[in-house]
Wavefront OBJ file of the C-alpha trace (Angstrom):
o trace
v -3.889 -6.350 62.737
v -0.022 -6.903 62.028
v 1.938 -10.240 61.787
v 5.231 -11.449 61.928
v 5.582 -11.307 58.021
v 8.838 -10.438 56.682
v 8.453 -6.765 54.924
v 11.572 -5.399 53.003
v 10.996 -1.983 51.729
v 13.197 -0.012 49.284
v 14.480 3.470 48.804
v 14.488 4.594 44.621
v 16.498 6.689 43.534
v 20.341 5.233 43.358
v 18.813 2.253 45.612
v 16.845 0.613 42.323
v 18.064 2.066 39.867
v 20.880 5.013 38.898
v 19.786 8.337 39.331
v 22.086 9.821 36.998
v 20.056 7.838 34.500
v 17.215 9.706 34.746
v 18.900 13.057 35.240
v 20.341 12.351 31.364
v 16.824 10.962 30.220
v 15.576 14.491 31.292
v 18.513 16.484 29.719
v 17.679 14.587 26.428
v 14.274 15.963 26.695
v 15.180 19.409 27.858
v 17.415 19.741 24.968
v 14.821 18.262 22.693
v 11.924 20.785 23.808
v 14.395 23.589 23.890
v 16.496 23.288 20.880
v 15.279 26.948 19.640
v 16.913 28.308 22.552
v 19.791 26.086 23.448
v 20.883 24.827 19.806
v 21.882 21.442 18.478
v 20.125 18.802 21.367
v 22.870 16.480 21.446
v 25.543 19.103 22.021
v 23.368 20.523 24.740
v 22.352 17.473 26.366
v 25.951 16.641 26.580
v 26.748 19.880 27.909
v 24.123 19.687 30.605
v 25.299 15.869 31.690
v 29.196 17.612 32.130
v 27.227 20.203 34.417
v 25.940 17.265 36.377
v 29.308 16.059 37.551
v 30.064 19.461 38.705
v 29.351 22.123 41.611
v 26.740 23.330 39.249
v 24.670 20.276 39.318
v 21.465 22.150 41.325
v 21.117 24.892 38.654
v 22.034 22.941 35.568
v 19.303 24.955 33.125
v 20.331 28.181 34.695
v 24.209 27.354 34.207
v 23.910 26.231 30.214
v 21.527 29.361 29.635
v 24.714 31.775 31.082
v 26.952 29.511 29.201
v 25.423 30.119 25.894
v 25.027 33.580 26.201
v 21.539 33.479 27.001
v 19.394 35.524 29.694
v 19.382 33.576 32.635
v 15.200 33.740 32.650
v 13.443 32.411 35.744
v 10.169 31.589 33.278
v 12.315 29.842 30.628
v 14.235 27.832 33.584
v 10.598 26.951 35.491
v 9.532 25.590 31.909
v 12.527 23.567 31.558
v 12.150 21.899 35.303
v 8.888 21.271 33.916
v 9.624 19.551 30.831
v 12.312 17.637 33.218
v 10.010 16.604 35.941
v 7.138 15.569 32.940
v 9.164 13.805 30.808
v 8.720 9.926 30.223
v 12.073 8.579 31.505
v 13.983 5.952 29.585
v 15.646 4.169 33.082
v 16.386 0.427 33.964
v 16.944 -0.963 37.257
v 20.157 -2.358 38.488
v 20.844 -5.809 37.592
v 21.138 -6.795 41.209
v 18.285 -4.814 41.903
v 16.008 -6.625 39.472
v 17.542 -10.115 40.854
v 16.855 -8.798 44.609
v 13.230 -8.483 43.744
v 12.682 -11.467 41.600
v 14.542 -13.357 44.170
v 12.299 -11.819 47.332
v 8.934 -12.296 45.500
v 6.799 -14.484 47.403
v 8.875 -14.845 50.059
v 8.581 -11.745 51.595
v 6.389 -8.711 51.477
v 8.324 -6.178 49.033
v 7.433 -1.946 49.592
v 8.752 1.240 48.284
v 9.264 4.425 50.162
v 10.533 7.637 48.127
v 10.838 11.221 48.133
v 10.741 13.761 45.424
v 7.559 15.250 43.051
v 4.959 12.630 42.749
v 4.793 13.114 38.939
v 8.300 12.493 38.759
v 8.354 9.840 41.232
v 5.442 7.983 39.544
v 7.066 7.870 36.015
v 9.689 6.860 36.915
v 7.818 3.938 39.135
v 6.245 3.025 35.811
v 9.090 3.099 33.692
v 10.779 0.714 35.786
v 7.643 -1.767 36.041
v 7.419 -1.862 39.590
v 3.572 -1.447 40.256
v 3.581 -5.043 39.636
v 6.371 -6.033 41.791
v 5.929 -4.751 45.118
v 3.142 -4.941 47.710
v 2.838 -1.001 48.666
v 4.310 2.488 47.202
v 4.538 5.501 48.868
v 5.662 8.599 47.324
v 5.841 11.022 50.423
v 5.530 13.971 48.123
v 1.990 13.214 47.499
v 1.464 14.442 51.388
v 3.813 17.507 51.212
v 7.541 18.112 52.152
v 6.729 18.076 55.934
v 6.182 14.352 55.682
v 9.523 13.268 53.560
v 12.155 11.315 55.473
v 13.057 11.576 58.470
v 9.621 11.754 59.192
v 8.090 8.298 60.323
v 4.427 8.318 58.642
v 5.595 6.764 55.713
v 7.163 3.771 57.685
v 4.434 3.391 59.744
v 1.936 2.800 56.829
v 4.005 0.886 54.842
v 4.370 -1.605 57.887
v 0.360 -1.640 58.097
v -0.265 -2.113 54.079
v 2.310 -4.623 54.193
v 0.527 -6.403 57.411
v 4.088 -6.535 59.345
v 5.495 -5.752 62.556
v 8.167 -3.199 62.550
v 10.599 -5.809 64.015
v 9.977 -7.571 60.913
v 10.848 -4.742 58.607
v 13.551 -3.677 56.747
v 14.591 -0.720 54.701
v 16.983 -0.404 51.813
v 18.281 3.025 50.775
v 21.707 4.944 49.707
v 20.990 8.259 51.851
v 22.382 7.840 55.432
v 21.980 11.537 56.014
v 17.978 11.071 56.182
v 16.923 7.461 55.110
v 17.555 5.580 58.178
v 16.407 8.207 61.313
v 12.783 7.073 61.336
v 13.275 3.221 60.345
v 15.908 2.879 63.157
v 13.354 4.717 65.840
v 10.727 1.872 64.783
v 12.679 -1.022 66.043
v 13.402 -1.955 61.980
v 16.580 -3.792 60.165
v 18.397 -0.757 58.162
v 20.993 -1.229 55.273
v 22.712 1.097 53.399
v 23.518 0.089 49.891
v 26.773 2.263 48.936
v 27.430 2.334 45.068
v 30.274 3.073 43.406
v 29.823 7.033 43.112
v 26.734 7.381 44.619
v 25.988 11.084 45.456
v 25.516 10.233 49.219
v 28.356 8.228 49.697
v 30.214 10.874 51.573
v 27.740 12.464 53.889
v 27.658 12.646 57.612
v 25.356 10.582 59.519
v 23.681 12.173 61.854
v 22.869 10.769 65.966
v 20.551 7.966 65.553
v 21.061 7.382 61.498
v 23.512 4.726 61.638
v 22.610 1.468 59.540
v 22.503 -2.033 60.877
v 24.447 -2.936 57.418
v 26.527 -1.779 54.839
v 26.319 -3.621 51.310
v 27.602 -2.826 48.049
v 25.100 -4.722 46.057
v 21.748 -6.108 46.742
v 22.577 -9.338 45.664
v 23.131 -9.743 49.621
v 20.038 -9.580 50.577
v 19.135 -13.230 49.589
v 21.232 -14.081 52.247
v 20.001 -11.844 54.734
v 16.607 -12.577 53.970
v 16.284 -16.271 52.406
v 19.251 -17.740 54.464
v 22.633 -19.031 53.717
v 21.617 -22.509 51.814
v 18.623 -21.227 49.960
v 21.028 -18.305 48.794
v 23.690 -20.794 47.487
v 21.563 -22.886 45.759
v 19.944 -19.710 43.837
v 23.172 -18.095 43.333
v 24.009 -20.919 41.523
v 20.811 -20.690 39.261
v 21.337 -17.063 38.203
l 1 2 3 4 5 6 7 8 9 10 11 12 13 14 15 16 17 18 19 20 21 22 23 24 25 26 27 28 29 30 31 32 33 34 35 36 37 38 39 40 41 42 43 44 45 46 47 48 49 50 51 52 53 54 55 56 57 58 59 60 61 62 63 64 65 66 67 68 69 70 71 72 73 74 75 76 77 78 79 80 81 82 83 84 85 86 87 88 89 90 91 92 93 94 95 96 97 98 99 100 101 102 103 104 105 106 107 108 109 110 111 112 113 114 115 116 117 118 119 120 121 122 123 124 125 126 127 128 129 130 131 132 133 134 135 136 137 138 139 140 141 142 143 144 145 146 147 148 149 150 151 152 153 154 155 156 157 158 159 160 161 162 163 164 165 166 167 168 169 170 171 172 173 174 175 176 177 178 179 180 181 182 183 184 185 186 187 188 189 190 191 192 193 194 195 196 197 198 199 200 201 202 203 204 205 206 207 208 209 210 211 212 213 214 215 216 217 218 219 220 221 222 223 224 225 226 227 228 229 230 231 232 233 234 235 236 237 238
């Protein structure tokens, strides 16, 4: 049975931690594993980092092989992707995300909905120590690509697991192209965290996908969900 508990559910990548940090961690792992192909690991990792901020981002491994005069071998690229997805990432929560989770813990039910390959997403979740800080975690990739956002199944299930009515739920994410369609339709509050340099800050918002609020930092969640008085006291104690 649902209750009136407040539930706050987060996206993962570029919402709770910087995704480029994961990418650079993965590039370092690939550079080390493929030193015989790519040469000096520090140089090849640095080159992949440069490619991340170009139009070559979707094909970084193909591109670096071509730039080094190596065959763009699909088997080698597939092995690189496997190392990238399976590496143990060196990543960290945004400081404001860490503080927000600490302030909201025990006051609201906390959850996570994230798309992506399960092995990668769970590795990120574990590297960030989120299993013990969240009450429910859903990785949609475990269900198949047809259930990624904007499909509503993950939102319906996480509300059930958190024991909250839809009108008492909020979703905080960074990609207005897909993140807010389902929770908006279910009656959730939706919040776009728009971080400087975010990958999705210029995407087109589809009909029905406009968030209720836009914030630049998760520090704003304290006032939204804890009330201005409590937020003011906690801010002074930060």
